[in-house]
Structures are given as C-alpha cells and as structure tokens.
GUROVEX-812140 format. One line per field, with one value per residue (C-alpha): residue number from 0; z, x, y. Coordinates in steps of 0.2 Angstrom, whole numbers, m for minus. Layout:
N
pos = NUM ... $
zz = Z ... $
xx = X ... $
yy = Y ... $
//
This chain:
444
pos = 0 1 2 3 4 5 6 7 8 9 10 11 12 13 14 15 16 17 18 19 20 21 22 23 24 25 26 27 28 29 30 31 32 33 34 35 36 37 38 39 40 41 42 43 44 45 46 47 48 49 50 51 52 53 54 55 56 57 58 59 60 61 62 63 64 65 66 67 68 69 70 71 72 73 74 75 76 77 78 79 80 81 82 83 84 85 86 87 88 89 90 91 92 93 94 95 96 97 98 99 100 101 102 103 104 105 106 107 108 109 110 111 112 113 114 115 116 117 118 119 120 121 122 123 124 125 126 127 128 129 130 131 132 133 134 135 136 137 138 139 140 141 142 143 144 145 146 147 148 149 150 151 152 153 154 155 156 157 158 159 160 161 162 163 164 165 166 167 168 169 170 171 172 173 174 175 176 177 178 179 180 181 182 183 184 185 186 187 188 189 190 191 192 193 194 195 196 197 198 199 200 201 202 203 204 205 206 207 208 209 210 211 212 213 214 215 216 217 218 219 220 221 222 223 224 225 226 227 228 229 230 231 232 233 234 235 236 237 238 239 240 241 242 243 244 245 246 247 248 249 250 251 252 253 254 255 256 257 258 259 260 261 262 263 264 265 266 267 268 269 270 271 272 273 274 275 276 277 278 279 280 281 282 283 284 285 286 287 288 289 290 291 292 293 294 295 296 297 298 299 300 301 302 303 304 305 306 307 308 309 310 311 312 313 314 315 316 317 318 319 320 321 322 323 324 325 326 327 328 329 330 331 332 333 334 335 336 337 338 339 340 341 342 343 344 345 346 347 348 349 350 351 352 353 354 355 356 357 358 359 360 361 362 363 364 365 366 367 368 369 370 371 372 373 374 375 376 377 378 379 380 381 382 383 384 385 386 387 388 389 390 391 392 393 394 395 396 397 398 399 400 401 402 403 404 405 406 407 408 409 410 411 412 413 414 415 416 417 418 419 420 421 422 423 424 425 426 427 428 429 430 431 432 433 434 435 436 437 438 439 440 441 442 443 $
zz = 361 367 375 394 393 382 376 381 374 382 392 395 414 422 437 441 435 435 450 457 462 476 478 489 476 486 474 481 477 463 468 464 446 444 429 424 422 407 408 416 411 427 420 405 403 391 400 416 424 437 445 462 470 487 494 511 515 514 496 499 487 482 466 465 450 442 431 421 421 405 416 430 436 450 462 459 468 466 479 475 488 486 490 479 466 460 466 458 453 463 465 482 483 478 478 464 461 451 461 457 463 473 485 494 508 516 533 539 541 524 529 518 518 501 500 486 482 477 472 481 468 477 482 483 499 505 508 513 513 524 519 533 530 531 530 514 511 522 521 514 527 525 534 534 537 532 519 507 491 497 484 481 496 500 513 522 533 544 549 564 554 559 545 541 527 520 507 501 504 494 505 492 504 504 495 497 514 520 531 539 549 557 558 574 572 583 586 570 563 572 571 557 559 548 545 540 546 535 521 507 493 498 488 482 500 503 519 527 544 555 565 581 574 570 553 542 529 515 502 490 498 486 492 487 491 480 480 495 501 519 531 548 559 569 585 591 606 605 588 573 577 568 549 543 527 522 522 505 496 487 469 473 468 468 483 485 501 506 523 528 546 561 561 544 529 511 500 482 471 455 457 445 447 431 426 431 446 455 474 489 508 522 539 554 570 579 569 559 540 534 521 503 490 471 465 447 439 432 415 404 401 409 424 432 438 452 462 477 487 503 513 532 531 525 507 494 475 466 448 437 418 409 393 382 364 356 367 385 396 413 426 443 458 473 491 503 522 521 507 503 485 471 452 443 428 414 418 399 382 369 356 360 373 390 403 420 430 446 458 472 483 494 510 502 491 475 466 450 439 428 415 398 382 364 353 337 334 352 370 380 398 402 417 423 439 450 459 474 471 452 445 431 421 406 401 397 390 402 392 373 366 353 352 359 370 387 400 418 425 444 455 473 481 495 508 497 482 472 464 454 440 434 419 408 389 377 359 350 359 377 392 400 417 416 428 428 443 445 455 458 442 452 458 450 $
xx = m197 m183 m188 m186 m174 m161 m162 m146 m150 m146 m131 m119 m117 m125 m116 m115 m133 m128 m126 m108 m102 m90 m74 m83 m97 m110 m121 m120 m134 m130 m127 m141 m142 m139 m139 m139 m157 m163 m156 m167 m168 m168 m166 m164 m157 m148 m132 m126 m117 m104 m115 m112 m120 m120 m128 m131 m131 m150 m149 m156 m147 m145 m140 m134 m129 m128 m141 m144 m160 m154 m145 m135 m131 m142 m141 m153 m156 m165 m168 m169 m178 m176 m194 m201 m188 m184 m192 m194 m179 m180 m170 m162 m155 m163 m149 m146 m128 m120 m119 m106 m97 m110 m106 m118 m117 m131 m132 m139 m156 m157 m154 m142 m133 m128 m115 m109 m101 m111 m107 m114 m108 m92 m85 m90 m97 m99 m118 m127 m145 m151 m163 m173 m182 m201 m198 m188 m176 m174 m167 m150 m138 m121 m108 m94 m93 m76 m75 m64 m66 m71 m72 m72 m81 m80 m91 m91 m106 m107 m121 m125 m129 m113 m103 m88 m84 m68 m65 m51 m50 m41 m39 m30 m16 m9 m11 m25 m28 m39 m54 m67 m83 m92 m111 m117 m134 m146 m135 m130 m115 m99 m87 m74 m56 m41 m32 m15 m6 9 9 9 m3 m15 m29 m39 m44 m53 m60 m67 m77 m80 m95 m86 m85 m66 m61 m45 m42 m29 m24 m11 2 13 28 46 51 40 22 17 2 m3 m15 m24 m34 m50 m53 m71 m73 m55 m54 m40 m22 m7 m5 9 16 12 29 37 23 35 30 12 m4 m23 m25 m40 m45 m55 m59 m69 m69 m62 m45 m38 m38 m30 m25 m18 m11 m2 17 30 48 57 43 24 18 3 7 m2 m1 m11 m16 m16 m24 m10 5 0 4 14 28 20 22 21 6 9 26 37 34 34 16 4 m7 m20 m38 m35 m50 m50 m63 m61 m73 m75 m64 m49 m48 m46 m47 m38 m41 m34 m32 m16 m12 1 7 m9 m24 m30 m34 m41 m30 m33 m24 m31 m26 m28 m26 m16 m4 m5 m6 m5 0 m8 m19 m30 m48 m53 m45 m57 m51 m55 m50 m56 m57 m63 m64 m74 m75 m85 m82 m94 m89 m89 m75 m84 m80 m88 m78 m87 m79 m82 m75 m75 m84 m77 m92 m96 m93 m102 m103 m95 m93 m84 m87 m75 m81 m71 m63 m67 m60 m67 m82 m77 m83 m101 m109 m122 m126 m126 m127 m139 m139 m122 m108 m110 m98 m92 m100 m101 m106 m112 m115 m126 m123 m130 m119 m133 m126 m132 m121 m126 m119 m121 m127 m128 m131 m131 m147 m148 m139 m147 m144 m146 m145 m144 m145 m135 m146 m154 m163 m179 m180 m190 $
yy = 564 553 537 536 520 514 496 488 471 455 457 444 447 431 425 406 402 383 372 370 353 354 343 330 327 336 347 365 378 391 409 421 427 445 457 475 483 493 511 524 542 553 571 581 599 610 607 599 584 582 569 560 545 537 522 513 495 494 500 518 528 547 555 573 584 601 606 623 633 642 655 647 629 623 607 594 577 560 546 527 516 498 496 509 513 531 546 563 573 590 606 606 624 641 653 666 662 648 632 618 603 594 580 569 555 544 536 519 526 533 551 561 577 587 599 611 627 642 660 675 687 690 673 654 648 631 626 611 603 589 575 567 550 553 573 576 590 604 622 626 630 639 629 641 660 666 679 670 659 641 627 608 602 583 574 557 551 536 525 535 551 560 568 577 590 596 610 621 640 654 669 679 683 665 649 637 629 615 618 606 606 591 587 579 570 578 594 601 609 612 627 626 620 623 607 614 629 629 643 631 627 614 607 591 586 569 563 546 544 529 524 530 548 548 554 555 568 569 581 587 598 609 619 624 606 597 589 578 570 576 570 574 564 569 560 561 573 579 587 587 584 590 588 578 572 554 545 543 553 565 569 564 572 570 557 546 538 523 515 499 501 511 502 507 518 516 530 530 543 546 548 555 552 548 537 536 525 522 522 517 518 511 520 508 514 507 511 526 528 513 514 517 505 505 495 498 495 509 515 530 531 543 536 546 547 534 527 516 505 496 484 480 463 474 471 485 488 501 506 519 524 522 531 521 524 519 521 522 507 503 494 487 480 471 472 456 457 442 445 464 471 460 462 476 469 475 476 478 473 480 493 511 523 518 533 538 522 520 505 499 483 473 464 447 454 456 472 481 493 505 517 526 518 524 510 518 530 536 534 520 515 498 488 472 463 453 438 433 416 417 432 444 441 451 469 472 487 495 511 509 527 529 548 555 551 543 549 552 536 535 519 515 497 492 478 464 467 477 492 508 516 534 544 558 558 572 576 593 599 592 584 569 559 540 526 507 495 479 468 451 445 442 460 474 $
//
C-alpha cells in the first residue's frame, strides 16, 4: 500500500524567524514562523481530478472533485476545519449520469454550496448540494429546468450565505448563451435569468458577489466582429442589467475575475493582436469599467491560463503561464491602489516547464503562487510566497512526486494568511488527491 503522506523534506519556506531591528534601534518582535505541512492523501480512485477548493476567513475549507466508480464520474467532497482537521471524503450526489466540472464556495459561517453539471442521458443539467454547519450535506437540487444542454457552472458566495451561479447553455438553435440563478440564505434558489440576449457565441463565464448581494459576471463573447469580453452586473433586489462589452477587450478570451469588496472588481484575459498580451481592466462602482491596460509587454510567445486574486484594501495579483522558445515559465504582476499595475516579473527560474499557476492574496498584501513544474523526471507542485514589504521568498517544492506526475494545483487562503493547496497525482494504476497546508509552525 502507498503511504498516506509524502515526505516533503525540510522546506526552505521560513519567514522572518529572526528578530527585526527597526531604524530607530528598537528591537521588534519577529513575524510568526510558517511552513508547508507534510502532504496528506485525501482520496484514491482509478481516475478522477478536476479538483476545486474554497476557504472562508476562519479557515473552514472545502475541496470538491470528480472521482470514478469504474462506470462513471461522481462528485466527491471533503471538509477541513481549523479545529479538527480533515473530515471523511464523501459522495455528494447519487445520479445515474456522468457528473463533471464541480465548483464550490463557502460562507462566513462554514456553510457551502457545490454545483456541477450532470447528464440525464439526454442533456447536461446544472445541479447543486448545500452543506449546512452542524447538519452536513443535504439533498441534490436541480437549479435550472430548461430543456437544453447546460455546462461549466461557476459559483460565488458571500459571508452572509447568499450565492450566485452562472453557466453556459447550448440550445441547439443558436450559439451558447449565459444564464444565472441566485441562492438567498433562508429562502432558496431564485428563477433563472439570461445575461445576454444577442445571438452570439458566449462562453467561459466567471462571477463574483459582494456581501451586499450585488454580483458581476464576465464571459467571452464571440461574434462576426471578433472576440470580446462582456459583462453584466446584478443589483440586489433589482436584478441583472444590460450586458455590455468591456472597453478595449477586443481579441480577448478566457476572462478571470476577482473582487475584494463591493466597490471594485478586476478582470484579466489573454489578448492576441499581432503579438500576445495579458490585459487587465478594473470595474469601479462609481465609474464602471475603466480603460484596459496591458500588464505584460508585447511579445511573440504564447501567454495563457491567467489567474487573479484581490483583497479588501484594493490590491491584486495576476499570474499566468508564458511559453517561450525553450520552456514554459510563470509570470506575475501586482496592482497597488496607489500606483496601479507594476512591471511583470518571473515567479520561478528553475529549469523545466512550469504550468497551471494559481494565486491567493491576503488582506495584508501577502500572496502565494502555486504551479506544477517538470523536474526532469516528473512533475512536482511548487510554491512561492510574496511578503508585503520584502518580496518573493523563492520557489519551494511542496509535493515531491515519488510515484507519478503531480498536476493541476489549486489553492485557497484564510483571513490569517494560512493556505491549503490541493493537487492530483497518478501512476499507471491509480489517481490520488493530495493536500498540504501552509500555516503557523506551532499549529497541528
């Protein structure tokens, strides 16, 4: 049998373990020492993956993933509590059709909503299950009833327990459109709404919601003109407005969105106009979408898989993968409320292709980036932490593969800067789901 953890050795991820002497000569206390824990095995299966993770400010985290029963893919989940650790992995749906593309979000009280697409033999439906603290998982609910093929749901949830879900629909009569529904805590699911009425090909939706119940959705909109990034805003108690293209988003695709509070949201996307860019735009409650700007200089290499994180003070971190003539690298750019976007910089410099970056950001301005990287023999999971006022610590391996590639890392962070990373690992016979926690060295 395989061991239930991977020995990741002594990681050189120790932050300010010495005392800092300030300019006036007074000795200041050192910052808490933090490190990555030993990896934990959460699940094994003949196949699976597509894991997602969500965490609230107190550290309650949920992981959701696809797992095969030998016949079809099912949706499984596990819960982490800062007081008791990991629970037991469990199946959260019981349909007869293949389930895919799970997403999950958690509120401030530790309640969570999971959504996914599942086949009924004719089409894909969007389904949901609700986890209530003290009660556990409930009954699977269908959250749309249209007789069309629906897929790729995305969910955002606020601290009050209200959530919004978006997905793409293909009716067969016209291209994909974007639909949405909202969950109101204590009331339930609302009727569904179409976010765009143009007969165009709209896909890749993303969504954010604030603590007042207002939401903003973005997606890729393809037409005879070109590809644009479109958006729509939901006002609590009023509903969705009119969809509109984000200014300057021509030739854009695969948008990603992040919001730290009710006043703003950031989006980034890859853009191809005689060279590849990473572009960004900011939504302000008072002014709407601001003119987009290029946050990675023009080049003729491929740039893709962008991700973005934002915090409540208004900072943001964007990361992406760039493919040059010799290998793939991970790049980052930072947004400051006082000075805007900075200069793009490399997050890692080791040899070997680096792919699929993910980023999280706490309210103190500290960020963690994780990615998968080829070490010459197999793919590993690596991380780098940015400390506000000091910079990057340097890449560290948090999942050293001893029996197969480690891929598709995801990460979430709590209000104290503790984080959980989760990833897939496989060999010739099985798939496994592993996790590691970045936390105070004194914690279990």
